C-alpha positions in Angstrom: -58.7 -24.3 10.3 -58.9 -20.2 10.3 -55.8 -18.8 8.6 -55.6 -16.1 11.1 -55.5 -18.5 13.7 -52.9 -20.7 12.1 -50.8 -17.6 11.6 -51.1 -16.9 15.0 -50.3 -19.8 16.4 -47.2 -20.0 14.2 -46.0 -16.1 15.8 -46.6 -18.0 19.2 -44.8 -21.0 18.5 -41.7 -19.3 17.3 -41.8 -17.1 20.2 -41.9 -20.3 22.0 -38.7 -21.4 20.3 -36.9 -18.4 20.2 -37.6 -18.4 24.2 -36.0 -21.8 24.1 -32.8 -21.1 22.3 -29.9 -21.1 24.5 -28.0 -17.8 24.8 -25.5 -18.8 22.4 -27.8 -19.9 19.7 -29.5 -16.2 20.2 -26.0 -14.9 19.9 -25.8 -16.7 16.6 -28.5 -16.4 15.1 -28.2 -12.2 15.6 -24.8 -12.7 14.4 -25.7 -14.3 11.1 -29.3 -12.4 10.7 -27.8 -9.5 8.2 -26.1 -12.3 6.3 -29.4 -14.4 5.8 -31.3 -11.6 4.8 -28.6 -10.6 2.2 -28.6 -14.4 0.7 -32.4 -14.5 0.9 -32.7 -11.0 -1.2 -30.3 -13.0 -3.8 -32.7 -15.8 -3.9 -35.2 -13.3 -4.7 -33.6 -11.4 -7.1 -32.5 -14.5 -8.8 -36.2 -15.4 -9.1 -37.2 -12.6 -10.5 -34.5 -12.2 -13.1 -35.5 -16.2 -14.1 -39.2 -15.3 -14.4 -39.0 -12.1 -15.8 -41.2 -10.8 -12.9 -41.5 -10.1 -9.3 -44.2 -12.1 -7.0 -46.3 -10.0 -4.7 -47.8 -12.1 -2.0 -50.9 -10.5 0.3 -53.3 -12.0 2.4 -56.8 -11.3 1.0 -59.9 -11.5 3.6 -63.3 -13.1 2.6 -66.7 -13.9 3.8 -67.9 -17.1 4.6 -71.6 -17.7 5.3 -72.1 -19.7 8.1 -74.9 -20.8 10.6 -74.6 -20.6 14.4 -77.0 -21.9 16.5 -78.0 -20.3 20.1 -80.7 -21.8 22.5 -83.8 -19.7 23.1 -84.4 -20.1 27.4 -87.9 -19.2 26.9 -88.8 -21.8 24.3 -86.2 -24.2 25.4 -85.2 -24.7 21.3 -81.9 -24.1 19.2 -82.6 -21.3 17.0 -80.2 -21.1 13.6 -79.1 -17.6 12.6 -76.4 -16.3 9.7 -73.1 -16.0 11.0 -70.7 -15.2 8.2 -67.1 -15.5 9.0 -63.9 -14.1 7.9 -61.4 -15.9 6.6 -58.0 -15.2 5.0 -56.2 -16.7 1.8 -52.9 -16.0 0.6 -53.1 -14.5 -2.8 -49.8 -14.1 -5.2 -49.9 -11.9 -8.3 -47.1 -11.1 -10.7 -45.7 -7.6 -10.4 -43.9 -5.8 -13.7 -40.0 -5.2 -12.8 -37.3 -3.8 -14.6 -34.8 -6.6 -15.2 -32.0 -4.3 -15.9 -32.1 -3.0 -12.4 -33.0 -6.5 -10.6 -29.7 -7.6 -12.4 -28.1 -4.2 -11.0 -29.3 -5.3 -7.4 -28.2 -8.6 -7.5 -24.7 -7.5 -8.1 -24.8 -5.3 -5.1 -26.0 -7.8 -3.2 -23.4 -10.4 -4.3 -20.4 -7.7 -3.7 -21.5 -7.0 -0.3 -21.9 -10.9 0.8 -18.7 -12.1 1.0 -18.0 -9.0 3.4 -21.0 -10.2 5.5 -20.0 -13.8 5.7 -16.6 -12.7 7.3 -18.7 -10.2 9.7 -20.4 -12.8 10.8 -18.1 -15.7 11.1 -16.1 -13.4 13.2 -19.3 -12.7 15.6 -20.2 -16.7 15.6 -16.7 -17.3 16.6 -17.2 -14.3 19.6 -20.5 -16.0 20.7 -19.0 -19.2 20.6 -16.0 -18.0 23.0 -18.8 -15.9 24.8 -21.5 -18.9 25.8 -19.3 -22.2 25.8 -21.4 -25.3 25.4 -22.3 -26.6 28.8 
């Protein structure tokens, strides 16, 4: 399947799932978003430090030669013709980092995580109070 179509399906699916979430679930998700972001940044920094380099991921297009067919209404035959298609692949490349800078960022993230955790807990409790389960 074309990765562009697959990506579009994922985005639409996530949108539909978000639309299906209850107001309570949406509230809790919003309340914990910043905490989850910092947790993800910590995991990324730890991985970068362990490897000694970061990973850069990008989507790269490439052309695939294909053959399409059309009907010739005058001769009543099927005519093949070239129709290249563009597909996409994910490419991951190593990127040099300053490990000491990455350690500093990790320490900063770890320093603010407890505060964000407390804030998230308070906001989640507010969500639960505001949207009790039925």
